[in-house]
Structure formats: structure tokens, C-alpha cells
MARVO-62607 format. One record per residue: x, y negated, z of N, C-alpha, C in turn. Coordinates in pm, whole numbers, padded with zeros to 5 digits, always signed. Atoms other than C-alpha are relative to their C-alpha. Example, Ala and Ser with C-alpha at 12.3 -4.5 7.8 and 13.67 -1.06 7.14 Angstrom:
2
+00089+00119+00000+01230+00450+00780+00090-00120+00000-00082+00119-00006+01367+00106+00714-00077-00109+00073
END
This chain:
444
-00017+00114+00083-02603-03802-08083-00121-00088+00030+00100+00055-00009-02808-04091-08015-00084-00059-00146+00076+00034+00125-03100-04171-08266+00014-00159-00036+00025+00145-00001-03112-04542-08217+00142-00053+00004-00112+00083-00018-02802-04758-08296-00028-00148+00033+00008+00121-00037-02731-05116-08250-00110-00092-00057+00081+00087+00096-02985-05220-08515-00127+00088-00022+00105-00091+00030-03257-04950-08486+00057+00134-00057-00038-00142+00081-03248-04620-08681+00031-00061-00145-00036+00033+00128-03031-04657-08990+00081+00122-00063-00044-00115+00051-02947-04354-09212-00026+00026-00152+00055-00049+00133-02970-04180-09558-00123+00043+00005+00140-00001-00020-03335-04186-09610-00031+00152-00050+00045-00127+00020-03488-03819-09607+00120+00095+00042-00120-00095-00046-03162-03678-09460-00049+00030+00145+00040-00060-00118-03143-03512-09102-00040-00094+00101+00014+00099-00111-03152-03838-08915-00090-00088-00044+00106+00083+00028-03433-04011-09088-00088+00073-00137+00106-00052+00067-03720-03810-09206-00140-00043+00025+00150+00049-00043-04097-03855-09232-00040+00064+00145+00012-00048-00134-04102-03614-08937+00051-00088+00120-00055+00091-00085-03859-03826-08729-00086-00135+00018+00082+00114+00018-04078-04143-08854-00132+00017+00095+00110-00037-00064-04381-03984-08701+00027+00008+00147-00025+00016-00118-04214-03909-08377+00016-00100+00075-00037+00146-00053-04083-04249-08332-00144-00056+00014+00135+00088-00002-04441-04388-08387-00052+00062+00104+00083-00073-00086-04604-04131-08160+00054-00040+00154-00068+00044-00130-04351-04210-07869-00024-00148+00016+00017+00118-00018-04386-04570-07917-00159-00030+00040+00130+00006-00049-04760-04534-07902-00038+00051+00130+00018-00027-00135-04764-04347-07597+00037-00117+00118-00045+00123-00061-04575-04637-07433-00112-00122+00014+00087+00103+00014-04829-04890-07558-00125+00040+00053+00136-00043-00064-05141-04682-07469-00003+00000+00145+00004+00002-00135-05042-04641-07126+00023-00133+00064+00002+00126-00033-04954-05015-07091-00145-00051-00002+00109+00045+00032-05299-05074-07203-00134+00060+00076+00114-00090-00044-05495-04809-07004-00094-00074+00114+00085+00064-00092-05617-05056-06757-00069-00121-00033+00058+00104+00083-05719-05304-06997-00115+00035-00078+00108-00032+00088-05964-05126-07193+00018-00045-00150-00004+00043+00117-05802-05240-07521+00087+00115-00077-00083-00081+00076-05662-05038-07803+00116-00079-00042-00123+00086+00030-05285-05140-07874-00016-00005-00166-00023+00032+00126-05215-05301-08218+00138-00016-00046-00143-00013+00039-04908-05261-08426-00003-00063-00163-00020+00067+00126-04803-05450-08744+00119+00063-00075-00102-00090+00074-04587-05236-08990+00016-00054-00142-00042+00043+00124-04399-05357-09280+00140+00052-00043-00131-00092+00051-04112-05258-09512+00061-00087-00101-00071+00075+00094-03862-05388-09753-00045+00097-00146+00044-00041+00136-03870-05274-10148+00060+00141-00013-00072-00121+00039-03696-04933-10122-00112+00102-00011+00095-00112+00034-03880-04629-10269-00035+00075+00131+00015-00110-00126-03815-04419-09946-00077-00080+00108+00065+00080-00062-03993-04713-09762-00152+00046+00003+00141-00031+00045-04322-04592-09907-00055+00137+00100+00027-00099-00082-04326-04255-09730+00032-00017+00145-00029+00029-00162-04164-04370-09407-00109-00081+00071+00101+00074-00049-04424-04638-09379-00126+00067+00033+00103-00094-00019-04687-04393-09430+00009+00090+00145-00007-00082-00112-04562-04170-09170+00010-00074+00136+00011+00085-00111-04502-04457-08911-00152-00032+00031+00157+00035-00014-04872-04556-08966-00076+00118+00047+00100-00104-00076-05010-04210-08923+00052+00031+00142-00035-00031-00151-04808-04148-08605-00056-00086+00091+00077+00115-00104-04940-04473-08449-00147+00027+00014+00129-00006-00004-05292-04420-08552-00039+00147+00095+00033-00124-00067-05288-04051-08446-00012-00026+00154+00000+00026-00121-05195-04159-08101-00061-00107+00080+00105+00104-00060-05444-04426-08062+00031-00141-00023-00051+00141+00025-05294-04744-08211-00055-00045-00134+00060+00057+00144-05468-04962-08479+00114-00059-00055-00095+00044+00090-05227-05032-08745-00055-00105-00113+00037+00100+00095-05222-05348-08969+00126+00016-00088-00106-00008+00099-05008-05270-09283+00016-00132-00059-00018+00142+00054-04846-05593-09432+00085+00025-00145-00067-00041+00155-04654-05429-09740+00149-00055+00016-00120+00035+00001-04338-05567-09840+00041-00142+00046-00026+00143-00063-04212-05879-09626+00130+00013+00066-00114-00004-00067-03902-05978-09472-00002+00033+00156+00005-00060-00161-03804-05834-09108-00041-00140+00084+00050+00118-00078-03853-06195-08960-00150-00043-00020+00132+00019+00004-04194-06203-09098-00084+00095+00105+00062-00121-00066-04288-05875-08897+00004-00059+00143-00019+00068-00118-04160-06058-08580-00102-00116+00027+00111+00123+00010-04373-06373-08663-00144+00053+00005+00135-00051-00014-04674-06174-08716-00041+00076+00124+00021-00063-00114-04641-05995-08411-00046-00110+00110+00016+00109-00096-04621-06309-08216-00140-00070-00031+00105+00087+00039-04898-06486-08418-00124+00079+00033+00119-00086-00014-05158-06193-08388-00009+00048+00165-00001-00048-00129-05071-06118-08044-00005+00185+00005-00025-00134+00010-04989-05752-08143+00085+00075+00090-00075-00063-00073-04819-05499-07934+00141+00043-00012-00117-00065+00060-04554-05374-08150+00005-00029-00154+00004+00013+00140-04400-05456-08489+00108+00116-00037-00085-00093+00066-04221-05192-08708+00028-00042-00120-00072+00007+00148-03989-05271-09010+00075+00108-00032-00078-00116+00053-03886-04998-09226+00087-00075-00104-00103+00071+00075-03552-05145-09384+00125+00065+00048-00151-00035-00036-03180-05065-09391+00082-00153-00046-00038+00136+00008-03122-05450-09448+00097-00005-00131-00091+00023+00111-02800-05500-09677+00059+00138-00047-00055-00143+00040-02729-05115-09698-00039+00048-00149+00048-00065+00149-02746-04942-10033-00128+00054+00004+00148-00066+00022-03089-04824-10184-00003+00149+00068+00031-00119-00042-03049-04463-10067-00005+00005+00145+00036+00014-00121-03047-04564-09700-00111-00063+00034+00124+00060-00071-03337-04682-09480+00016-00008+00143+00016+00011-00131-03424-04760-09138-00111-00030+00050+00121+00021-00088-03671-04826-08847+00041-00105+00087-00014+00095-00104-03668-05148-08648-00119-00002+00091+00116+00020-00074-03917-05201-08371+00004-00133+00091+00009+00121-00079-04014-05513-08203-00126-00019+00103+00087+00025-00128-04195-05587-07876-00084-00132-00028+00059+00139+00022-04467-05870-07854+00078-00117-00015-00077+00141-00009-04213-06114-07754+00094-00016-00117-00097+00005+00125-04016-06048-08091+00124+00065+00024-00115-00071-00026-03741-05852-07923-00013+00131-00032+00010-00142+00050-03622-05508-08033-00033+00083+00116+00049-00089-00106-03776-05214-07832+00031+00136-00053-00022-00122+00051-03617-04874-07885+00058+00102+00110-00055-00107-00105-03426-04736-07574-00117+00068+00061+00104-00065-00074-03755-04654-07405-00068+00105-00094+00078-00099+00112-03902-04485-07721+00069+00119-00040-00083-00107+00038-03609-04255-07776-00004+00099+00126+00013-00089-00115-03656-04125-07418-00133+00086-00007+00144-00063+00004-04017-04033-07499-00032+00079-00118+00035-00079+00141-03981-03865-07843-00003+00173+00048+00003-00154-00015-04073-03484-07835-00077+00037+00124+00086-00015-00097-04288-03518-07522-00142+00063-00011+00124-00046+00014-04598-03315-07476-00103-00116+00007+00105+00133-00038-04922-03527-07518-00133+00049-00057+00123-00017+00022-05283-03506-07544-00049-00081-00091+00035+00073+00108-05409-03612-07879-00163-00072+00012+00150+00057-00012-05711-03856-07885-00064+00048-00127+00083-00056+00135-06007-03759-08107-00107-00101-00013+00121+00084+00013-06327-03932-08219+00032-00140-00018+00002+00126-00005-06349-04290-08156+00146-00073+00048-00116+00023-00076-06021-04290-07965+00122-00008-00104-00132+00010+00096-05786-04240-08281+00009-00152-00057-00011+00129+00058-05651-04556-08418-00044-00006-00147+00044+00032+00147-05750-04731-08759+00113-00068-00060-00090+00041+00106-05534-04812-09050-00063-00109-00095+00057+00111+00089-05585-05139-09243+00100-00092-00060-00085+00059+00068-05420-05362-09486-00032-00168+00014+00028+00170-00032-05377-05753-09372+00060-00052-00129-00039+00075+00128-05412-05924-09706+00056-00142+00008-00027+00145+00010-05333-06282-09582+00123+00002+00091-00127-00015-00090-05000-06162-09379+00117-00095-00064-00104+00058+00057-04791-06299-09658+00001-00150-00003+00030+00152+00022-04962-06647-09697+00016-00038+00140-00025+00076-00125-04955-06699-09312+00146-00018+00037-00125+00018-00027-04592-06621-09295+00070-00113-00078-00046+00088+00081-04520-06861-09590-00036-00135+00062+00047+00130-00063-04725-07128-09398+00082-00044+00120-00093+00004-00132-04509-07067-09088+00157-00057-00069-00128+00052+00038-04188-07131-09301-00018-00149-00042-00004+00141+00053-04320-07450-09454-00030-00101+00100+00024+00091-00126-04406-07588-09122+00135-00038+00061-00134+00049-00056-04045-07596-09043+00060-00105-00092-00059+00103+00092-03980-07850-09329-00059-00127+00018+00039+00140-00018-03989-08206-09225+00048-00096-00099-00034+00091+00094-03795-08338-09518-00013+00079-00140+00029-00111+00119-03926-08217-09848+00132+00006-00090-00109-00051+00093-03680-08055-10111+00012-00078-00115+00017+00053+00116-03765-08290-10382+00131-00033-00063-00121+00037+00079-03493-08342-10638+00126+00094+00004-00119-00104-00017-03286-08030-10540-00044+00116-00103-00006-00106+00061-03221-07740-10778+00047+00113+00054-00067-00110-00070-03170-07404-10609-00007+00124-00091+00005-00125+00048-03091-07074-10737-00002+00092+00106+00033-00079-00125-03210-06789-10510+00035+00140-00055-00012-00161+00004-03088-06423-10524-00059+00055+00110+00093-00091-00093-03345-06202-10377+00024+00119+00030-00063-00148-00026-03147-05881-10381-00098+00096-00039+00085-00135+00067-03454-05696-10550-00055+00024+00143+00051-00053-00142-03559-05696-10171-00120-00069+00040+00131+00041-00048-03817-05815-09933-00019-00175-00014+00020+00152+00029-03754-06205-10022-00058-00037-00135+00022+00023+00128-03850-06139-10391-00124-00078-00045+00128+00068+00038-04197-06297-10388+00006-00129+00093+00010+00115-00092-04205-06517-10084+00115-00090+00022-00104+00083-00005-03863-06660-10085+00003-00106-00109+00035+00134+00105-03910-06858-10423-00102-00077+00035+00123+00074-00058-04250-06944-10301+00026-00112+00073-00040+00082-00108-04108-07106-09997+00061-00114-00050-00078+00110+00052-03851-07313-10185-00072-00094-00084+00078+00064+00094-04082-07424-10464-00106-00074+00080+00130+00096-00074-04370-07533-10213+00063-00098+00086-00079+00123-00078-04102-07725-10007+00052-00106-00082-00022+00105+00071-04039-07924-10314+00116+00013-00102-00116-00026+00092-03735-07775-10491-00041+00057-00127+00018-00067+00125-03697-07667-10843+00096+00145+00011-00043-00142-00047-03623-07285-10811+00036+00085-00136-00041-00105+00112-03445-07043-11041+00019+00125+00065-00005-00108-00093-03498-06694-10898+00079+00118-00100-00063-00099+00077-03265-06399-11000-00019+00129+00088+00025-00130-00081-03288-06035-10885-00109-00005+00080+00135+00018-00041-03640-06079-10806-00111+00089-00038+00083-00095+00039-03800-05781-10957+00049+00141+00063-00034-00117-00052-03782-05491-10735-00081+00126-00057+00076-00115+00053-03857-05159-10853+00009+00135+00079+00011-00114-00096-03813-04921-10549+00172+00049-00007-00126-00070+00011-03441-04840-10660+00124-00095-00004-00100+00102+00018-03258-05165-10733+00021-00099+00110-00028+00098-00097-03250-05343-10405+00145+00019+00056-00169+00021-00030-02881-05471-10327+00090+00062-00085-00081-00051+00069-02778-05329-10627+00078-00090-00084-00106+00093+00053-02466-05527-10725-00089-00168-00017+00085+00113-00028-02688-05838-10593-00018-00041+00137+00032+00048-00152-02788-06036-10282+00133-00042+00055-00111+00051-00094-02551-06138-10007+00112+00072+00014-00136-00086+00000-02317-05858-10059+00068+00007-00137-00066+00034+00153-02252-05931-10426-00030-00127-00046+00022+00140+00002-02243-06303-10475+00051-00039-00161-00076+00037+00133-02070-06285-10839-00127-00053-00087+00109+00027+00071-02411-06319-11013-00066-00153+00044+00048+00122-00057-02535-06609-10803+00096-00114-00035-00108+00111+00031-02194-06802-10839-00003-00046-00157-00017+00016+00151-02203-06762-11220-00147-00080-00045+00113+00044+00019-02576-06865-11233-00017-00150+00046-00025+00144-00060-02533-07172-11025+00065-00076-00087-00117+00081+00090-02252-07298-11240-00079-00021-00126+00057+00004+00137-02465-07221-11561-00139-00102-00019+00142+00072-00008-02789-07397-11437+00029-00129+00025-00024+00146-00091-02608-07702-11286-00071-00033+00114+00102+00016-00118-02794-07627-10978+00088-00074+00107-00070+00077-00098-02722-07811-10650+00063+00100+00090-00072-00116-00057-02644-07490-10493-00100+00131+00009+00076-00124-00002-02756-07134-10457-00012+00079+00132+00046-00075-00137-02890-06892-10175-00021+00162-00034+00008-00172+00003-02835-06505-10138-00049+00039+00114+00065-00043-00096-03056-06312-09939+00054+00143+00016-00033-00133+00008-02997-05950-09824-00145+00071-00004+00109-00077+00041-03239-05669-09857-00141-00004+00062+00136+00048-00070-03485-05771-09576-00002-00137+00043+00011+00129-00025-03411-06126-09577+00008-00072+00118-00017+00078-00137-03307-06196-09225+00116-00064-00011-00122+00103+00005-02983-06356-09341+00001-00066-00138-00030+00075+00144-02841-06585-09629+00115-00048+00029-00132+00075+00015-02527-06703-09749-00031-00097-00135+00046+00110+00096-02490-07005-09986+00121+00008-00081-00109+00010+00083-02289-07093-10278-00023-00152-00062+00014+00138+00040-02207-07475-10377-00003-00018-00137-00005+00026+00141-02238-07627-10708+00109+00043-00091-00124-00054+00055-01887-07518-10791+00008+00153-00006-00012-00140-00010-01964-07161-10719+00089+00048+00142-00068-00039-00116-01769-07159-10391-00106+00058+00114+00092-00069-00118-01902-06925-10108+00003-00076+00123+00004+00085-00125-02039-07111-09800-00057+00112+00105+00037-00120-00081-02063-06829-09526-00071-00060+00104+00089+00024-00134-02258-06802-09205+00090-00095+00087-00072+00092-00073-01984-06990-09029-00012-00149-00026+00028+00132+00059-02003-07280-09252-00140-00062+00000+00123+00040-00016-02357-07287-09251-00034-00043+00149+00014+00048-00138-02371-07296-08865+00056-00137+00016-00067+00110-00028-02118-07570-08877-00096-00124-00044+00082+00092+00040-02361-07783-09093-00110-00033+00069+00101+00027-00088-02657-07707-08891+00017-00046+00119-00002+00037-00129-02515-07741-08564+00041-00154-00010-00018+00144-00012-02384-08106-08655-00118-00089-00041+00114+00059+00028-02720-08185-08804-00102+00002+00111+00096-00009-00136-02907-08057-08469+00046-00084+00087-00047+00084-00110-02675-08257-08259-00021-00132-00063+00028+00137+00062-02726-08577-08488-00152-00021+00041+00160+00016-00003-03113-08520-08439-00037+00015+00154+00044-00042-00142-03084-08436-08070-00071+00119+00034+00065-00122-00018-03201-08094-08117+00072+00128+00047-00080-00106-00054-02920-07905-07993+00031+00032+00137+00035+00006-00170-02990-07807-07638+00152+00037+00052-00120-00009-00081-02696-07825-07401+00115-00038-00082-00086+00035+00082-02495-07944-07691+00103+00123-00028-00082-00127+00008-02379-07579-07727-00061+00083-00125+00048-00078+00105-02407-07323-08017+00074+00150+00042-00043-00143-00035-02364-06925-07970+00049+00062-00129-00067-00097+00107-02127-06732-08211+00027+00122+00070-00026-00119-00034-01969-06422-08189+00164+00002+00019-00154-00011-00003-01597-06296-08135+00064+00008-00163-00034-00015+00149-01573-06252-08516-00037-00158-00069-00002+00117+00024-01655-06611-08552+00134-00061-00038-00113+00045+00049-01385-06784-08775+00066-00112+00096-00074+00117-00075-01123-06998-08592-00025-00141-00052+00033+00127+00067-01225-07274-08838-00123-00056+00064+00116+00012-00035-01568-07276-08713+00018-00055+00156-00034+00038-00156-01446-07287-08344+00055-00139-00001-00062+00122+00008-01220-07593-08440-00095-00120-00034+00091+00085+00052-01477-07760-08629-00119-00046+00102+00088+00028-00110-01725-07735-08338+00070-00101+00105-00104+00098-00090-01444-07876-08106+00012-00156-00046-00006+00137+00063-01392-08174-08340-00126-00078+00006+00139+00064-00003-01780-08236-08327-00049-00019+00125+00056+00013-00151-01790-08224-07953-00107+00090+00035+00106-00096-00025-02008-07907-07956+00065+00122+00066-00075-00118-00050-01926-07628-07723-00063+00128-00072+00012-00142+00059-01899-07272-07845+00012+00112+00106-00017-00119-00063-02005-06953-07658-00009+00114-00085-00017-00129+00094-01904-06617-07812-00059+00130+00071+00076-00141-00042-02084-06282-07771+00071+00118-00090-00041-00126+00095-02012-05934-07916-00067+00008-00135+00059+00002+00130-02080-05881-08271-00152+00064+00014+00148-00048-00013-02471-05835-08332-00087-00105+00041+00094+00111-00005-02767-06047-08369-00072+00015+00145+00078-00030-00120-02924-05886-08032+00085-00071+00096-00066+00066-00089-02634-06002-07843+00019-00157-00002+00018+00152+00039-02639-06363-07989-00113-00027+00068+00127+00016-00065-03009-06353-07894-00015-00019+00151-00020-00015-00155-02951-06245-07540+00051-00129+00064-00066+00114-00081-02698-06535-07464-00080-00114-00029+00066+00105-00003-02930-06776-07629-00112-00017+00105+00113-00033-00112-03227-06654-07416+00044-00051+00145-00035-00001-00120-03020-06653-07122+00058-00174+00045-00050+00128+00001-02878-07019-07170-00095-00104-00052+00087+00073+00081-03173-07158-07345+00056-00098-00099-00070+00071+00116-02966-07258-07655-00099+00025-00105+00103+00023+00113-03130-07356-07964+00060+00052-00142-00055-00033+00118-02891-07235-08229+00114+00106+00034-00100-00124-00006-02670-06913-08281+00010+00077-00127-00005-00122+00121-02552-06670-08530+00132+00071-00028-00110-00079+00057-02305-06484-08732+00053-00037-00120-00078+00041+00134-02041-06509-09005-00080+00076-00133+00098-00074+00105-02280-06269-09211-00106-00092-00046+00117+00101+00058-02545-06549-09251-00108+00036+00084+00120-00041-00082-02776-06409-08973+00004-00117+00119+00016+00109-00090-02877-06735-08790-00126-00004+00074+00134+00014-00074-03125-06795-08506-00024-00138+00062+00039+00143-00033-03304-07116-08452-00118+00017+00089+00130-00046-00089-03530-07081-08140-00099-00110+00000+00092+00099+00037-03708-07401-08242-00106+00061-00074+00081-00046+00075-03878-07192-08474-00028+00166+00003+00015-00132-00031-03814-06814-08394+00098+00068+00094-00105-00075-00067-03624-06567-08182+00038+00127-00063-00051-00104+00075-03518-06368-08459+00090-00077-00123-00071+00066+00125-03269-06448-08769-00104+00000-00107+00096+00008+00123-03469-06541-09083+00078-00071-00115-00075+00065+00110-03275-06611-09401-00060-00089-00088+00050+00123+00088-03531-06812-09582-00016-00132+00108+00003+00093-00100-03575-07015-09260+00129-00100-00021-00126+00073-00001-03216-07090-09269+00030-00077-00103-00031+00088+00109-03194-07188-09613-00084-00123-00008+00080+00142+00003-03478-07432-09580+00066-00096+00091-00043+00101-00094-03308-07592-09288+00106-00059-00060-00114+00047+00079-02965-07599-09504-00035-00084-00103+00045+00083+00103-03153-07743-09778-00056-00151+00049+00047+00130-00097-03297-08019-09557+00115-00076+00029-00123+00111-00027-02956-08139-09440+00052-00038-00125-00057+00072+00112-02848-08173-09794-00096-00117-00050+00083+00094+00047-03162-08390-09884+00019-00143+00113+00001+00083-00101-03149-08559-09542+00140-00099-00007-00139+00076-00019-02762-08664-09553+00026-00078-00132-00030+00034+00144-02774-08718-09929+00144+00037-00042-00123-00063+00023-02442-08516-09938-00018+00137-00070+00001-00133+00038-02357-08213-10136+00022+00093+00078-00019-00119-00080-02335-07882-09993+00156+00014+00010-00158-00015-00002-01958-07880-10057+00042-00092+00104-00032+00104-00089-01934-08215-09877-00027+00038+00147+00043-00041-00149-02109-08080-09573+00069+00100+00053-00080-00137-00034-01910-07747-09564+00131-00039+00012-00144+00033+00004-01585-07942-09594+00038-00026+00156-00018+00043-00162-01628-08019-09193+00073+00111+00061-00082-00102-00038-01495-07667-09163+00082+00049-00095-00116-00067+00061-01163-07549-09279+00017+00155+00031-00010-00138-00030-01181-07178-09292+00106+00054+00017-00128-00073-00011-00880-06976-09154-00001+00129-00079-00009-00115+00074-00767-06702-09376-00019+00127+00117+00026-00106-00104-00899-06382-09200+00012+00137-00062-00010-00141+00036-00784-06027-09237-00052+00102+00094+00068-00091-00082-00967-05732-09119+00045+00156-00054-00034-00114+00049-00820-05386-09122-00065+00131+00114+00049-00110-00066-00994-05066-08992+00081+00112+00007-00107-00113-00024-00775-04798-08831-00089+00109+00035+00092-00114-00053-00957-04460-08836+00067+00095+00070-00080-00098-00058-00880-04140-08658+00052-00038+00115-00052+00065-00124-00803-04322-08331-00050+00031+00128+00069-00013-00133-00867-04272-07951-00027-00129+00043+00056+00147-00018-01038-04595-07931-00034-00016+00140+00023+00028-00131-01108-04543-07565+00130-00048+00074-00150+00055-00046-00721-04598-07504+00018-00135-00034-00036+00120+00030-00737-04923-07670+00046-00114+00125-00041+00080-00092-00722-05129-07363+00105+00022+00099-00099-00068-00099-00487-04919-07162+00141+00027-00067-00124-00008+00076-00203-04900-07429+00087-00103+00017-00065+00106-00019+00075-05085-07306+00075-00050-00157-00091+00034+00131+00258-05068-07655-00101-00076-00087+00113+00105+00068-00075-05219-07815+00003-00143+00047+00008+00130-00074-00095-05478-07542+00111-00084-00034-00141+00084+00035+00269-05590-07610-00003-00041-00133+00014+00059+00147+00222-05615-07981-00114-00086-00040+00106+00120+00026-00090-05818-07945+00058-00145+00041-00064+00128-00066+00089-06056-07696+00095-00062-00096-00101+00062+00087+00373-06085-07938-00061-00066-00127+00066+00064+00111+00126-06169-08236-00042-00141+00037+00070+00099-00036-00054-06410-08035+00111-00115+00033-00115+00100-00019+00269-06598-07940+00050-00044-00152-00033+00052+00110+00372-06609-08281-00097-00092-00079+00112+00096+00027+00031-06764-08390-00011-00118+00058+00039+00120-00097-00007-07010-08094-00139-00039-00035+00151+00068+00000-00327-07237-08143-00027+00015-00151+00027+00008+00143-00288-07192-08541-00060+00136-00044+00032-00116+00034-00423-06836-08539-00076+00078+00113+00048-00084-00098-00609-06550-08339+00010+00145-00041-00014-00169+00008-00598-06163-08283-00105+00041+00085+00131-00065-00074-00906-05953-08199+00024+00154-00041-00005-00156+00034-00880-05566-08169-00129+00050+00082+00115-00047-00051-01195-05413-08109-00062+00171-00045+00039-00131+00010-01327-05053-08088-00141+00001-00090+00128-00009+00055-01624-04960-08329-00095+00070+00089+00083-00062-00077-01944-04882-08155-00068+00115-00046+00059-00115+00065-02037-04616-08401+00086+00112-00061-00089-00085+00057-01720-04465-08542+00126+00005+00062-00125-00007-00060-01378-04333-08428+00111-00078-00080-00084+00098+00042-01204-04650-08530+00019-00113+00051-00027+00125-00060-01053-04958-08417+00025-00121-00123+00000+00112+00088-01090-05294-08601+00098-00095+00037-00126+00123-00038-00773-05532-08614-00057-00105-00107-00002+00121+00079-00857-05873-08712+00091-00100+00050-00096+00098-00025-00611-06152-08749-00043-00125-00097+00017+00132+00070-00655-06513-08852+00111-00074+00017-00129+00083-00009-00369-06742-08941+00001-00117-00095+00029+00130+00071-00312-07070-09110+00035+00039-00160-00016-00050+00122-00199-06852-09428-00032+00159-00022+00038-00126+00026-00318-06552-09584+00130+00088+00013-00102-00088+00002+00021-06382-09618+00047+00020+00149-00047-00035-00143+00109-06435-09227-00112+00086+00055+00099-00097-00050-00235-06287-09149+00001+00122-00054-00026-00121+00062-00179-06004-09364+00129+00085+00060-00114-00069-00043+00176-05937-09242-00018+00041+00162+00051-00005-00142+00036-05960-08854-00083+00107+00015+00111-00126-00002-00259-05742-08934+00043+00147-00020-00060-00125+00055-00058-05472-09109+00095+00048+00128-00084-00051-00111+00181-05457-08815-00067+00038+00114+00092-00047-00107-00078-05429-08557-00076+00123-00044+00061-00108+00040-00269-05186-08747+00087+00144+00002-00096-00117+00000+00046-04954-08788+00045+00018+00164-00015-00038-00134+00116-04987-08405-00129+00069+00064+00126-00101-00051-00246-04869-08328-00012+00113-00050-00005-00122+00045-00209-04594-08557+00090+00078+00057-00094-00050-00050+00121-04490-08405-00033+00046+00135+00031-00003-00158+00007-04516-08032-00130+00062+00003+00115-00055-00056-00344-04403-08040-00075+00093-00115+00049-00086+00112-00382-04193-08369-00013+00146+00055+00041-00121-00041-00527-03853-08317+00077+00121-00080
END
């Protein structure tokens, strides 16, 4: 079984797949690659290491730092910061590697390891091949040093504020920090940009990250926005690489709606390269239609921010993202950044003098139903005549007023059945029928 998934290592911390020993081994393998690449330049490789607020991040971060230094890499620890801050710091300092200890929106017992190359991209496949190989340990002056970068958070904050061209004066924003990596720098960014900020779930204790808060639990944010009479609310996940929003009435503004608002704003300002935005196959049909009505082209990729970024780099596009609220704006960064996204969204509210609800009304979300069908032979999905016939029938029923997507999970023995339709009842009915067909035809 592969150690790395589509988003680095992610598992129950201190379980078989994510121990201190594994963290050391990953770090040593990464160090081997870096040291070899520097062998003819006479330089010692440098790495930036950060974490979210999970208690397990403390020993995993220590293990990663130890592994890197023991193999000849200088390590700069930056403490609790968002994942996009690590990518930024790697680029800003010219470091050779960035490591983020986080499991994003997952529950507290989980954790993970993400690795970034100097260009900000993720670096994992080569590392897994090198794990466990024999090596000669450096000694004396050849071992790496470990230090703490005291100014890292301030420099990341400066970078966020540099993206703000329209001050947020007059806005009142509630921000749910998920008791995670955004707990300090998130409220600071919005306040320094000019907004009045009410922060909730911003007191991490090692155990409360994502606990009934943040982007996966919006109830507290919705209630607080209405109570405070705020203009809108922002919800981050544990490592703050994504955000969702809530309008003044407490209605959820998801990633597709945020992309709609930003894409229209980018186009109006001439900042939308090739008049194109990159989404995924799970982007809501309402988003696709809103972009069509706005004269904006949409290119879709497989689900996952790495695929969105690959397509953006390939076509030199400036904006892309996912329904989950993970958006990439290449004018500022080559990785998703929830705080950056929220700052750009807030600027559109100020710039247009429209409420968030008004801006979001440009997209009419289609009811979307997703059913996971477990214990099936997912490899037979594309070859089953019965399943293909059922999909064709469903698509004929929906016409242009709906959409069907069946896709195999990349990590589990299940098939995801997604249906969008003009009404929730119709979407539920067609999704249930397709799920039953998949189970009957492909069930183990």
C-alpha cells in the first residue's frame, strides 16, 4: 500500500501509517534527494517546517526536523502557520523544501505530512522511493542545524496584506478559525486590512481543532453572523488553505459561489487570463451556467487541488478552485490560501458596494446529491453496459437542466454517484436509481 495519497500522508496520528519513525524516514529520504542535488554547489540544503495546532503535530514536527538535520539539512521551524504560509516561505527564502504537518479539515486524532518543492509544488513520489535505503550519516560540521524563524508569521502576514488594494474599512466580519492554523494570523490579516473582526473558535489547545467548528461545521458561524449583524462570515479549515463564507442572513456561500464572484470581478478588472477559470468535475452546474452567462470559459479537471494547479500552469490561467473553498489565484500564489481568498472576496464586497448575498446571486446552485456505493468492483465502472445504459437514460431525462457523474474513489473500494437536477426530489430519485444499478451490477 502506498504511503502517500493524493494530498501527502494522512492517517490516524501515531498509528501504523503515521508514527514518529515514519516521519523521520520521510524526512531522511527527502534530505537524501536535497543533499544530492546540492552536491556540486557546496551549499547545505534548507527546509521550512510548520504545523497546524494538533497535539500530535508537536512530536511529528520534532521527528521531521530531527530526520532532516541528521541527514545534513538546515531546518527553520516556523511553528503553527497555515499550509499556504509554508509554500510562501519556501519561495520567499529560496529554501529547498517545505514540510507541513497537518490533516487539514480532518478530525483532531488524524494528522498528515505534506511536502513542497522550491517552486511551491508538492514533492512526494520521489521521496517514497528513497525511504529505507542505506545511507552514510554525516557527522561533525556536516549535520544540519535546527532554528526557529521568529519573523515568519509577520512576513506571511505582510504578504497577505500586499494583496489588498481596496481597504476593508466599514466591513464587519466574523471569522471561524477552526481552532487551527488561522487562529492568530487570520483575524490579524482582516483587522490590518481595515475590517472590524469578531473571531470565534480561535483558541487552539491541541485537541479542539475542527471540533464542531470551521468549514465543516458552519452552524456557530451562521448564528454569530446574524447575532452580530455582521456583513458576512468566513470559515477556515484546520490548516487554513480553504474558506467558505456565510452571508448576512446566515446563508452558506460555497467555493463555487466564491469562484463565481471572484471570476466576474477578475474579468471586470482585466485580471482573468484567457478569460478562463479552472474548476473540477464536481463543480456545480449552476457555476458552469453562471460562467457561461458571464462569457467566461470553464475548464474542468479531476477532483483535487493538485490537478487544478496542473491545468492552471499548463494553460497559464489565473484563477481556479474547488467547491470545497480551495481556490488558487496565481497572481499571488501557486497554492490555495483561505485567508487570501477571503481578503479578495471582501474586497469585491467593498469595491462593488454590493452585499455578499447580492454578489452570490449571480450563481443559482443546482440541487446536488452524492451517494457513495461501497464494496463494488470500481475497475469495472466504465465497462458495465448496464451501468452505462442507466447513465444514458438519466442524462436523457435531465437534458441540459441537470448532470450525472459516476467516478471511482482513488483510495477506497467505492463508486461515487453524483446527480444535479433542477429539483432536489428529482436529483434524489435519479441518484438512488443509479446507485442501486451500480450496486446490483458491480457489487462484490
